[in-house]
N, C-alpha and C positions, 0 to 999 in steps of 0.2 A: 394621384398619379396621373399623368396626360398620357393616353395612346402615343406609342412613337411615331405612328403614321401621321397623327394630328401635329406633332412636334416638328416633324420634318419640315424645314424651311422650304417656303413658295419659290422654287428656281425657274418657273415659266411665267411668260406674260400673255395676257389675253386683251382682246377689244371686247369691252362691256357696253352696249347702248342701254342707259338707264333712263326711264320715263321721267321727263320733266313737267310735262303737261299732257293736254288731249292730243294724241298724235304726234308729240314732239320728244325728242330725246337728246341726251349728251352722251357723247361716245368718250369712255375712259379707257386708259392702258392700266391694267391692275394685275398685281401678281397673284398667281394661283399655284396649287399643286398638281402638275400635269405630267408630261412623261419624263422630263429631266428630274423632278422630285421623285418619281417612281424609279428610276435608275440608281438615284443615290440611296434610296431606301433599300432596294434590293442589294446593292453592294455591301450595305451594312449589317443584313440579316440573312440573306438567302443561305449562307453556309454556316450559320451559327449552331453551336451544339444543341441548344434548346429545340431548334427547329426541326434538326436531324432526328432528335428524341421523339419529338410529337409525330414526325413523319411515320416512323417506325411503329408507333402505338396505333395510329390511324390504319395503317396497312393490316394490321393484325386484328383490330376490334372493330373498326368502322371504315371497311375499304371504300365503301360507296361515297365517302366523302372526297375521294380522290379520283373519283371515276367520271360519270356523266350525269348530266342533269337532262331529264326528258319531259317535255312537255307538249302541248297542242301546236306549238310554233315549230317543233323540231328537237333535235337532239345536240347538247353542246357540251364540251369537255371542260371539266373543272380546272385542268392543267395540273397543279402540284401544291403541296402543303403551303409554300411561300404565298401563292396566289390566293389560298383560301384564307390565310392569316390576314393578308393585306387588305382583303375585302371585308373581313371582321372589322378591323381596325378602321377602315374608312367609314363604315356604318356607324360603329360607336361614337367617331368624331362628329358626324352628322346628328346624331341623337344629343350629344353633348352641347351641340350649338342651341339646343332649345333650352338651355339652363338645367339640364338632368345631369346629376353626378356622374362621375366615370363609373362607379361600382353599380349604379342603376342603369346605366346604358349597357355595360357589358352585360348584366343579367338579363336585360330584355332582349338583346342579340341572341344569347345562347338559349333564353326561354322560346324564342321563335324558331330558332334551329330545331329544338326539341320537338316543338309542336309539327313542324314540317316533316321531320321524320317519322313521327307516329301516324299523322293524318294522310301524309302524301296529298294535300290539297292546299293550293294557294289561289291568288286573286290574280287575274289579268287585267291590268289596268290599260287602256287606250286612251291617252288625252289628245284630242284633236284641236290644235290651235287655230281659232277663226280670225280671219281679218275682215275688219268692218262692222262687226256687232257690238252695240252699246247697249248694256242693259240698264234699266232704271236705276237711279242712286241706291234706292232703297232696297233693291233686290240683289242678293250675293249669290243665291242659287236657285236654279229653275229645274225642279224634278219632273222628269218625263216618263217615269216608270221603267221596270225591268233593269234596274241598276244602270240607268241611264240619266245623266242630267247636264246641265249647262251651268258653269260657275264663272264667278269673276276671277282673274288671275290675279297674284300679287305682283308688285313692282318686282321683287326679288326673281320670280319666276320667268317674268317677261325679260329681264335683262340676262338671264341664264340661257333662255332660248336663242336669244339673239347673239350671244357671245362666241368668240371663236379665238384660237391661239394666233398670235401675230404672225406666225410662220405659215398659216394656212389661210385658204379662201373662207369668206363668210358662209356658213351653212344656211342660215336663214336671215336674209336681210330684213329686219323689221323697221329700220329707220324710215322708211318711205311708207309705212304701213299703219293702219288704226288697229291695234292689238290690245285687247282688254278682256276677252273672255274665250272659253274654250268648251268643247262638248267632252265630257268624261263617261267611259263605258267601263264599268266593273262587273267581270263575270268569274265564277268559281273555275278552277282548271287543275286538273289532276297532274301531279308532279311525281316523277320517279327518279330515284337516285340509283344508279347502277354501277358496280365497279368495272365493268366492260362494256364496251360499245354494243348494243343490241340494234337490230334492223327495227326502224321506227319511221312509220308513216304519218307525216304531219295531218292533223284533223283540218281539212281546208273549209270544211262546214262552219267551222268556229269563226273563221275569218271572214266568210261570206255573210254570215248572220250579222256580224258586228258591221261590215260595210252596208249592208242593207238598212240597218239602223241609223247609220250617219247619213245615208242619202235620203231617208224619209224626214230626218230633222232638216237637213238642208232645203228640201223641198217644201216642207212645212213653212219654213221661215220665210219663202218667197211666195208662198200661197197667201201669207199673211198680209203682206204689203209690197208696194214698190220699193226697190232699192237693191243693193248688191252685197252680199256676204260671201267670202271664199274661204277655202282652207289654206293656212300657211304651211303646217307640217303636223305630223301625227308621231306621238312617242309612245312606244308600246314596253310596257313593264311587267315582269313577273314579280307580285309581291308575297311574301317578304323578300325584299332584293338583298338578301344576305350571302347569296353564293355568287361566284364568279359568273358573268355572262348571264346574269338574270336582270342587270338593269336595263336590258331591252335594247331596241334599235329605234331609229327614228326614219321617216319617210315625208316626201313631200312631192305635191303635183309639179308637173314639168312647167306649167305656167303658172304664177300666182298674180292676179290682177291687182294693181297698185290702186285703182280707183274704187275702193270699196268702202261703202258705210251704210248703216241702217241702225236708227235709234229706236228702241221699243219703249212704250210706256207701260205703266203696271197692267191696264186693262189688256193690252196687246199680248202681254206675257202669259195671261190666263187664256187667251184665244189661241196662242201658239200651242200650248199644252194639248189643247182640245183638237187643234188640226193635226198635230202629230199622231196622236192615238187614233183619231178616225182614219188617217192615212194609212197607219200601220195595221189596222185591221180590216181595211178594204180588200177586196178579192178580185178587183178588175185589173187585168193586165193594161187595158187602154187608159186607166187612171194612172197607173204607175207610169206610162209613157208620157202621158200629158203632162204630169208633175215634173217630170225629168226634164222635158222640153222647155217647161217654163223657166226651170233653173238656168237652163243653157241659154235661154235668150236674155235672161236678166245679166248673164255673165259676158255676153258678147260685146265687144267694144264697136263692131260695125253694126249700124241699124239695119243694114241689109239682112246680115246673118240673123239678128234677133227676130227679124219680121218673118224670116222663113221658118226658124224655130218655133216660133208662137203658132203659125198658122199649121204647121205638121201637128202640133199638140192639139189644136182644135178639130183638125180632121181625124186625128187618132180617137179623140173623145166621142166626136158627135157624129161620125160616119157610121150608118145604119147597115154595115156590111152589104151595101148596095152601091155598086159604082155608077149608077144612071144618076145623072143630074147631081154630081157630088157636091159641087159648091152651093147649088141652091138649096139642097138638102142640110147641109152643114149650117147655113146661115138661118135656115127656118127652124131647126132643131135647137140651135142656141136662142133663138128668139122665144121659143116656148118652154125653156127653162125659168123663165121669169112670168110675173102676172101680166094681165091683158094691157094695161096701160104702158109698159115698157117695152112691149114687144116689137113694134114697129121700128122704134129707134134701135134696138138690139140687132133686128135683121140687117137694116140698113148699114150699120158699123161693119158687121162682118162681110157683107156683100162688098163693100168699098174696099176692105182689107185685102180681100181676095183679088179683087181687080189690080190693086197694086202688087200683090205678089206675083200674079201671072204676068204684069208687065216686066218686073225685075227678072223672072225666070226666063223670059222669052226675049230678053235683050232690048226691050223698049223703054226701060227706065234705070238709071243709075245715079251714083252721088253726084256725077256732074251734069246730069239733065236740068233743064230750066225749073221742071216742077219736083227737083229732088227733095223738097221739104214735105212731100207727101210721104216719102219713106220714113223720114223721123216721126212724122205725126202718126201714120198708121203703125209704125214699130211700138209706139208706145200704147196706142189703142190695141193693138192685137195681144200684147202682154197683159193688158188690163182685161180683156175679154177671156184670155185664158185662164187667168188667176181667178175670176168670177166663176168660170166654169168649173174648174177642179174644186173650188169650195163648195159649189152647190152638190157636185158628186158624192162629197163625204158629209153633208149635212142634210140631204134630201131622202127620206127612207124610200122612196119609191125608185130611186136610182142605186140602191145598195144592193149587195148580194151579188149572184153570179148570172142572173138571168140575162139572157140575151137581148139586147137592145136592138132588135131588127126594126125593118121599115113599119110592120105593124104597131110596134111599141110607139114609135114616134107618131104615127097617123092617129093613134087613139089620144095622144097628147095634143094633137092639133084639132082633130075632129072627133071629141069623146063619143063613144057609142052610146046608144040609147039605152036607159036603165028602165027596169020594171017590165020588159016585154018578154 
């Protein structure tokens, strides 16, 4: 026997961009079970005797199944018995698409419902779709620890993210993007079912912790190498998604840069994991600021903005809390992050970047100037210097911890004190 929701004819149409190659898509108009299918299904079953009888039984024996679902993201109403059964039917149909029998699919859904009622624990899954990241062909998943990983998306997932009903605007336009991978976060979450609405304060610390993880992943990607990777959208789901309103919600940044691409090698994947873990464990605010500025710099379309972001990152990381001769000290401190043969060139690089930055800020240089090429050249150089500095701060033991890096710290690096006296 096929669940009636699955048997309901698809009465709606949607645009579906299906991947046809690297960064290319074909857009198809395909039928699906949307709002019109839902309306037809409701007309057939909303007032049936069986549904009315089930409604009465639930109100007497399990009233919380017709009440509210509460979790870290807030409180949501289940609505009514029809909504509950429609959600069960849809989930059964989804599981049957994987070649599971009807009986086994129904048993699976009811088993998860029983487990949810007993444990009141679920999993919050946030899938953050990336624009521009290409994993190595042999790598399907990159484990970052703490229930966080990057994985390759299936062609069906990509098509689903980019699809929309023909009567509505496109939610997430992927046809001009390079979408193949996503960051996935899975964390345990308490779930309460209550028959009546209760005052519920969302736990925003959970959301903030998740955002910090995503920020660190994005920063580590751009610390790894030059290139641009952006976020297309995020999909938040409470699993098992067997109750109404648990299928979650989606969000997207206001601006999604279409010009994004970065391809990783297998060796770079390993370095990415190391950088992410080091950055997550770092306790320096200035390092977080610098890494965020590097991400901003790589995301900018204007080389002027990228140059300014990168220099601000360098100053945040290398300024010894002493405003005197800031430019000189930033350049000198950057030089002394490396070994002696490299120091003069490193000093001159940052000094030249700062000269260009000052000319831009004070109006002496812009993209229409005769020597505007300096902006482009020093924009790339500034990002490279900031990338190098952030990596050194998470790999050099003398720069770790929370010790204040004051003028004396940098003086000791430039002119080491005598030992043995």
